[in-house]
C-alpha positions in Angstrom: 89.0 138.5 103.4 91.9 136.8 101.4 93.8 139.6 98.9 96.1 138.1 96.0 98.5 140.4 94.5 100.1 139.2 91.8 103.4 140.7 89.9 105.8 139.2 87.0 104.1 139.4 83.6 105.2 141.9 80.7 106.5 142.1 77.4 109.0 139.4 76.2 110.1 138.0 72.6 110.0 134.0 71.6 111.8 131.6 73.4 112.3 133.9 76.4 111.0 133.5 79.7 108.9 135.2 82.9 108.5 134.4 86.3 105.3 135.1 87.6 104.3 135.3 91.2 101.1 135.5 93.5 100.7 136.5 97.6 98.4 135.6 99.2 97.4 137.8 102.6 94.5 138.3 105.0 92.4 135.6 107.1 94.0 132.4 106.1 93.8 129.5 108.3 95.4 126.9 105.3 95.8 126.7 102.1 95.3 123.8 99.5 95.3 123.7 96.0 96.8 126.7 94.1 96.5 127.3 90.2 97.4 129.3 87.2 94.6 130.3 84.9 95.4 132.4 81.6 92.6 134.2 79.1 93.8 134.9 75.8 91.6 137.6 73.9 88.7 136.2 72.6 89.0 132.9 74.2 87.6 131.1 77.8 90.0 131.3 80.5 91.7 127.8 81.1 93.9 126.3 83.7 97.7 126.5 83.1 98.8 124.4 86.1 97.8 123.6 89.7 99.7 122.4 92.6 98.1 120.6 95.6 99.4 121.3 99.2 101.6 118.5 99.4 103.2 119.5 96.0 101.8 117.4 93.4 101.5 119.2 90.2 99.1 118.8 87.2 99.8 121.2 84.0 97.7 121.9 80.7 99.1 119.8 77.7 99.9 123.2 76.3 102.6 124.4 78.6 104.0 120.7 79.8 107.9 120.9 80.1 107.9 124.6 79.3 106.3 126.1 82.9 107.2 124.9 86.1 104.8 125.5 89.1 105.9 126.1 92.4 105.2 127.2 96.1 106.3 128.7 99.3 103.9 127.3 101.9 105.4 130.2 104.6 105.0 132.4 102.4 101.6 131.5 101.1 102.9 132.3 97.4 102.8 130.4 94.2 105.1 130.8 90.7 105.2 130.4 87.5 108.1 130.0 85.8 107.9 130.5 82.2 110.1 128.9 79.5 110.3 128.7 76.1 107.5 131.2 75.8 105.4 131.4 72.5 103.1 134.3 71.4 99.9 131.7 71.6 101.3 131.9 75.9 100.1 135.9 74.9 97.0 136.0 77.9 95.8 137.7 81.2 97.1 135.2 83.8 95.3 134.8 87.1 96.3 133.0 90.1 94.2 131.2 91.8 93.9 130.3 95.6 91.3 129.1 98.2 88.1 130.8 95.9 89.7 133.5 95.6 90.9 135.6 92.1 94.2 137.5 91.3 93.9 140.7 89.9 96.0 139.4 86.6 98.6 139.9 85.1 99.4 140.9 81.3 102.2 138.3 79.3 102.3 139.3 76.1 104.7 137.1 73.6 106.0 138.9 70.6 107.3 136.4 67.6 
């Protein structure tokens, strides 16, 4: 069994920054890709960014140039640095690691 614990969400004004973290623990032998998704009210869950075990990254067009995904393999942790936040970034953010989902953390951006 694998557990994911997210942290770092909150309320921020437009233009501000937040950093999300997601740490995996439990029966982990190896981790490939890691990812962050988000789901806004009334909308489908969407991919925000992902990162391979080798460090290659991929971003949704809506966050390119503002968000940065990174990982610490020694700590089985993935991060999402979010800068220049916009009200439309408001959503519950979920991490995804080896088929498991985090509990979700609320990010609210006020205008």
